[in-house]
C-alpha positions, 0 to 999 in steps of 0.5 A: 528501498527499505526492507518490508515485512510483507508484500501485496501484489494488487496488479490488475486490480482496480479501486477499491480492491488494492485498498481493501486488500491492503487493509486486510493485510495490515489487520494481520500485521503488528504495529511498526511492520511494513507492507509493500504494495504493488498496484497498476491502477493509476488512481491508487496513488491518491487512494493510498495517500487518503488511506494513510491519512484516514487510518494513521498508517504511515505512507513511507514511499509512493513511486511509479516505475514502468507503469506500476505503482509501489507503496510502503505502508507502516502499520500504525 
């Protein structure tokens, strides 16, 4: 797993909160920095794919493990 610069635990939050929290976290980060997101909402997979396309932030990883969803977003 690549290194990341900041972690956001959005466990227990439902759409659209994980996206909103990620957006806020990314706003405070420099370009090229990587945000690691942990979510429990199954809808977050599609949400983060769409978010990545809309914002130009690169979705480096999207995986599910033990009922949790993990994402790596690189700030554009």
